[in-house]
C-alpha positions as CSV (number, residue, x, y, z in Angstrom):
1,X,172.1,9.4,122.4
2,X,172.4,11.8,119.6
3,X,173.0,11.3,116.0
4,X,174.8,13.7,113.7
5,X,174.4,13.6,109.9
6,X,177.5,14.7,107.8
7,X,175.1,15.8,105.1
8,X,171.1,15.5,104.6
9,X,171.6,12.6,102.0
10,X,173.4,10.5,104.6
11,X,170.5,10.9,107.5
12,X,168.7,7.5,107.5
13,X,165.5,8.4,109.2
14,X,164.6,4.6,109.1
15,X,167.4,3.7,111.2
16,X,166.6,6.4,113.7
17,X,163.1,5.2,114.0
18,X,164.3,1.5,114.5
19,X,166.4,2.9,117.3
20,X,163.4,4.7,118.9
21,X,161.1,1.9,118.7
22,X,163.5,-1.0,119.8
23,X,164.8,0.8,122.8
24,X,163.2,2.2,125.9
25,X,163.4,5.9,124.4
26,X,160.0,7.6,124.3
27,X,160.0,10.1,121.2
28,X,158.2,13.3,121.3
29,X,157.2,14.3,117.8
30,X,157.4,18.0,116.8
31,X,157.2,19.7,113.5
32,X,160.4,21.2,112.3
33,X,160.2,24.2,110.0
34,X,162.0,24.1,106.6
35,X,164.0,26.9,107.6
36,X,165.5,25.1,110.6
37,X,166.2,22.1,108.1
38,X,168.0,24.3,105.7
39,X,170.0,25.9,108.3
40,X,171.2,22.5,109.6
41,X,169.3,22.3,112.7
42,X,168.0,18.9,113.6
43,X,165.8,18.8,116.8
44,X,165.5,15.5,118.7
45,X,163.4,15.3,121.7
46,X,163.1,12.3,123.8
47,X,163.0,11.0,127.4
48,X,165.7,8.6,128.8
49,X,163.3,8.2,131.6
50,X,159.9,9.7,132.6
51,X,161.4,12.2,134.8
52,X,164.1,13.6,132.7
53,X,163.7,15.2,129.2
54,X,166.8,16.1,127.0
55,X,166.7,18.5,124.3
56,X,169.7,19.0,121.9
57,X,170.2,21.2,118.8
58,X,172.7,19.9,116.5
59,X,174.4,22.4,114.2
60,X,175.6,20.6,111.1
61,X,176.8,23.8,109.3
62,X,174.6,23.5,106.3
63,X,174.2,26.9,104.5
64,X,170.8,28.6,105.1
65,X,169.7,29.5,101.6
66,X,166.4,31.0,102.9
67,X,168.1,34.1,104.4
68,X,170.1,36.6,102.7
69,X,172.1,39.4,104.2
70,X,172.4,42.4,101.8
71,X,171.3,45.5,104.3
72,X,174.7,46.2,105.3
73,X,173.5,46.5,108.9
74,X,171.9,44.3,111.3
75,X,168.4,46.1,111.6
76,X,168.0,46.2,107.8
77,X,168.9,42.5,107.4
78,X,166.2,41.7,110.1
79,X,163.7,43.9,108.2
80,X,164.5,41.8,105.0
81,X,163.4,38.5,106.4
82,X,160.5,38.3,104.0
83,X,160.6,37.2,100.4
84,X,159.4,40.8,99.6
85,X,156.7,43.3,100.1
86,X,154.0,44.2,97.6
87,X,154.9,46.7,94.7
88,X,152.8,49.4,96.3
89,X,155.1,49.4,99.4
90,X,158.0,51.3,97.7
91,X,156.0,53.7,95.3
92,X,156.6,57.2,96.5
93,X,152.9,57.8,96.5
94,X,152.1,54.7,98.6
95,X,150.8,55.2,102.3
96,X,153.0,53.8,105.0
97,X,150.9,50.7,105.6
98,X,149.8,50.1,101.9
99,X,151.8,47.0,101.4
100,X,151.5,43.3,101.9
101,X,154.3,40.7,103.1
102,X,155.2,38.2,100.4
103,X,156.7,35.1,101.5
104,X,157.1,35.3,105.5
105,X,160.5,33.7,106.5
106,X,159.6,33.7,110.2
107,X,157.0,31.1,111.0
108,X,157.6,30.8,114.9
109,X,160.0,31.7,117.7
110,X,162.4,28.9,116.6
111,X,162.9,30.5,113.3
112,X,163.8,33.7,115.1
113,X,166.4,31.6,117.2
114,X,167.7,30.2,113.8
115,X,168.2,33.5,112.2
116,X,170.1,35.0,115.2
117,X,172.2,31.7,115.3
118,X,173.1,32.2,111.7
119,X,176.8,32.6,110.9
120,X,176.0,36.1,109.3
121,X,174.7,37.4,112.4
122,X,176.5,35.4,115.2
123,X,174.3,36.8,117.8
124,X,173.6,33.7,119.6
125,X,176.1,31.0,120.7
126,X,175.3,27.3,120.7
127,X,174.5,27.4,124.4
128,X,172.3,30.5,124.3
129,X,170.4,29.1,121.4
130,X,169.9,25.9,123.2
131,X,168.8,27.6,126.4
132,X,166.2,29.9,124.5
133,X,164.9,26.9,122.7
134,X,164.4,25.0,125.8
135,X,162.6,28.1,127.4
136,X,160.3,28.3,124.3
137,X,159.4,24.7,124.6
138,X,158.7,25.1,128.3
139,X,156.8,28.4,127.9
140,X,155.1,28.3,124.5
141,X,152.6,31.0,125.0
142,X,155.4,33.4,126.1
143,X,157.3,32.5,123.0
144,X,154.4,33.1,120.9
145,X,154.1,36.6,122.3
146,X,157.6,37.3,121.7
147,X,157.4,36.1,118.2
148,X,154.3,38.3,117.5
149,X,156.3,41.4,119.1
150,X,159.2,40.6,116.7
151,X,157.1,40.6,113.6
152,X,155.4,43.8,114.8
153,X,158.9,45.6,115.6
154,X,160.2,44.4,112.2
155,X,157.3,46.1,110.5
156,X,157.4,49.2,112.3
157,X,161.2,49.4,111.5
158,X,160.4,48.7,107.9
159,X,157.9,51.6,107.8
160,X,160.1,53.9,109.5
161,X,163.0,53.3,107.3
162,X,161.1,53.3,104.2
163,X,159.7,56.7,105.1
164,X,163.3,58.1,105.5
165,X,164.4,56.4,102.2
166,X,161.5,58.3,100.4
167,X,162.1,61.5,102.2
168,X,158.8,61.2,104.3
169,X,158.1,61.7,108.1
170,X,157.8,58.4,109.9
171,X,154.6,57.7,111.6
172,X,154.5,58.4,115.4
173,X,153.0,55.3,116.3
174,X,155.8,53.2,114.7
175,X,158.4,55.4,116.6
176,X,156.7,54.7,119.8
177,X,156.8,51.0,119.2
178,X,160.4,51.1,118.7
179,X,160.9,53.2,121.7
180,X,159.0,50.6,123.9
181,X,161.5,47.9,122.5
182,X,164.6,50.2,122.9
183,X,163.7,50.9,126.7
184,X,163.4,47.1,127.3
185,X,166.6,46.4,125.6
186,X,168.7,49.2,127.4
187,X,167.2,47.8,130.7
188,X,169.4,44.6,130.1
189,X,172.7,46.5,129.0
190,X,175.6,47.0,131.0
191,X,179.1,48.7,130.7
192,X,182.1,46.3,131.3
193,X,185.8,47.1,131.4
194,X,188.6,44.7,129.9
195,X,192.0,45.0,128.6
196,X,190.6,46.4,125.4
197,X,188.8,49.1,127.2
198,X,185.2,49.7,127.9
199,X,182.4,47.9,126.1
200,X,178.7,47.0,126.6
201,X,177.2,43.7,126.9
202,X,173.9,42.3,127.5
203,X,172.7,40.6,130.7
204,X,170.7,37.4,131.0
205,X,170.5,36.9,127.2
206,X,169.9,33.1,127.5
207,X,167.2,33.5,130.2
208,X,165.0,36.0,128.4
209,X,163.0,34.9,125.4
210,X,162.9,38.5,123.9
211,X,166.7,38.8,124.1
212,X,167.4,38.3,120.4
213,X,165.5,41.5,119.7
214,X,167.8,43.6,121.8
215,X,170.7,44.0,119.4
216,X,168.2,44.6,116.5
217,X,166.5,47.5,118.3
218,X,169.9,48.9,119.3
219,X,171.2,48.7,115.6
220,X,168.1,50.5,114.5
221,X,168.6,53.4,117.0
222,X,172.2,53.7,116.2
223,X,171.3,54.0,112.4
224,X,168.4,56.4,112.9
225,X,170.6,58.6,115.2
226,X,173.7,58.5,112.8
227,X,172.4,61.8,111.2
228,X,172.9,60.3,107.6
229,X,170.1,58.8,105.8
230,X,171.3,59.8,102.4
231,X,172.6,56.3,101.7
232,X,169.4,54.5,102.7
233,X,167.9,52.8,99.8
234,X,165.0,50.4,98.9
235,X,165.1,48.0,96.1
236,X,163.4,48.9,93.0
237,X,162.7,45.3,92.0
238,X,159.0,44.4,91.4
239,X,157.5,43.0,94.7
240,X,160.7,43.2,96.6
241,X,161.1,46.5,98.7
242,X,164.2,45.2,100.5
243,X,166.2,47.9,102.4
244,X,170.0,48.5,102.3
245,X,172.8,50.9,102.9
246,X,174.3,52.1,99.6
247,X,177.9,52.0,100.0
248,X,178.7,52.3,96.3
249,X,181.1,55.1,95.4
250,X,178.6,57.2,93.3
251,X,175.7,56.1,95.5
252,X,173.9,54.6,92.4
253,X,172.9,51.1,93.8
254,X,169.3,50.4,92.9
255,X,169.0,46.6,93.5
256,X,169.1,44.5,96.7
257,X,171.3,42.0,94.5
258,X,172.2,42.1,90.8
259,X,171.9,38.3,91.0
260,X,168.3,38.6,91.8
261,X,166.2,41.5,91.3
262,X,169.0,43.1,88.8
263,X,168.8,40.1,86.7
264,X,165.1,39.7,86.6
265,X,164.8,43.5,85.6
266,X,167.4,42.7,82.7
267,X,165.5,39.8,81.5
268,X,162.2,41.6,81.5
269,X,163.6,44.4,79.6
270,X,165.1,42.0,76.9
271,X,161.8,40.4,76.5
272,X,160.1,43.7,76.1
273,X,162.6,44.7,73.4
274,X,162.0,41.1,71.7
275,X,158.3,41.7,71.7
276,X,158.7,45.2,70.2
277,X,160.6,43.9,67.3
């Protein structure tokens, strides 16, 4: 038995608890992250009998306000899955690792699945997301290892693209890290032919915990080998540092989003002028 809520306000947790404790269902309690909840994912784990465990991910299509997609390409949006990075991280004189993460948005492997399931990425279908979540529940240590690999890959990509945006040479250790993940991804890629012609697709995407990282590292490789990093930018907002491809006609974009860092800068300048007068 599964319950679907049309909106968060209509979800009656008391009724669900009453159902659980007045039936033979045996609940398994598990912490659910705020990002899973804001994305509209409600995980209910229970046994119909001691020999069978059912897991379901219910997508109620709530907008995920925790994630924004302003990078212009998958790998940069993946890099931007933090609230920001300390101001030193986007100063031209700053060292490659001279920064701190502000507001981590990925807390565990399930947050990764949520992000890749997001309508803006659409990299995982419902069945694939369900299968990967089940694998993570069954193999928590492996899921944690993949989660740590994802964070390390993200930060290596950040340092590489930041270096390019600032006209510096990337660190070789970061390049090797990306190469390791690229080799792993390529091993799961195959060529297929259809009526639309040739294309590539991934093998065993729902059976391998690190499969969500494959499209990210391929996206990064494509951008890095495109030969044009002149449109790569880093937001100049205080403690932001998000990366994006500047597609403006005169290549003058400075902010990740005018509604966020752009407006904050305007307010700050206005207050400074008020103080001067």
